[in-house]
N, C-alpha and C positions, 0 to 999 in steps of 0.2 A: 504494500500500500504506500502511496506517495506521502511523504512527510508533510507537505503543505495541506493535503486533504485531511490528514489526521488533525492538524492544528485548526483547520477550518471547522471540523466537527466539534472539537473541544470548545472553541469560541462560541459556536452555536448553542451547545449545551449550557455553557455558562450564562449566555445571554437569556436563554429560555428560563433558567433557574432564577435569575435576577428579576426578570419581568413577572413571573408567577408569584414570587414572594412579595414584590413591590405592590402588585395589584391586590394580593390578599391583605396586605397591611392597610392599603387605602380603603378597601371595603370594610375592614374591621373598624377603622377610625372615623370614616366619613359616611354617614347614612345616605348622602346624595349619590354615592357610587355603588350602593348595595343593590345587586340585581335580585330577582325573585328567587333564584336558586340559592343564593347566599342567605337570604332571609328565611327560606323554608328550612335550610340546614340548621340555622341558629334560633329557630322559633321557640324551642322548648328549653333553651339554655338557662333561662331564669329560674327554672324549677330544680336545678342541681345545686346542692350545697355540699359542704364537707363536714363530717362529724368530728368529734374530739380525738379520734385516733387516725384521722386522715383518709377515711374511706368516703367515696362519693355516695351521697344520699339523694334520693328523689323526693323532694318536698312538695307534696300536692295539697298542702293545707289551704293555700290561697287559690287553687284552681277550681273552676266550676265542676260540679259533679259530672256533667255530660262530657267534659273535656278530659277528665282524669284517665280514662281508659285509652284515649287517643295518645295522650302524653306517654303513658306506659308502653304502648305498642311501638312508639318511635324512640324509646329510651335505649341507651346502651346497656342499662342494667338488665333488661329483659333477656338478652343473650347470656349474660352471666347467670341469671336465674335458671334458665333452661339447661345450662350445663350441670346444674346440681341434680338433675333427674337421674336416677329414680329414687333419690333420698327425699321423701316427702317431708321428713322432719327438718332437714336442712333447708328445704325450700320455704317452709313456714317460718323458720327462724330468719331466713334472708329477708322475707317480706316484713317481718317485725322490726328488724334492725336497719334495713337499708331504704325503707320508704317511710314517709310521714304522711299523715292524713287518715283519720279514722274511717271515713266511709270507704275509701279505696282499700285499706288494709282489711276491713271486714269482708268486703266483697271478694277480694283475692283469696283470703283464707278459707272462705266458704267454697270457692271454686276449687281450690287445691283439695279440700276435704272431700268434695263430691267426686273428683277424678280419682282420688286415692281409694275411695269406697268402691267405685265401679271397677277399678283395676284389680283390687284385692279380691273382689267377688268373682272375677273372671268374666265380667260382662264386656270388657274391652281389653285389647292386647297392649303391649308396651308402646308400639308406634302410635296407636290411637290415643293413648294417655298423654304422650308427649305432644301430639298435635293439639289435643284439647287444652293442655296447659299453655300452649303458645297462642291460643285464640280465645282471649277473654272479651266478652261483649258486654 
């Protein structure tokens, strides 16, 4: 490969990196430059807090009841929650420790208990149980 082509590619990559970081910083700092994709991505960031031991917590106390499930479904904590399957005890503990908001916690704990009951009674298999845990309505 020609040396000048290699340098040209490196300069192009550096330029691309600089532009994407610069645009990201502009979007973060200036609402006038925030496109709809950026706003949709950051829509639920206000509901994240950090607890006393440094773990991310989803605080739904100020969210409307009809918005709470949508916020949960777009949350990064949902994937972490589903990784705890099939330990229903750990999943319940996760909801109690990593979420705030009594209506949401109550609904989620009832949903986990319902799925656990159906799974242990043999009405649903493991894949159905995981799918049901991932789809809260």
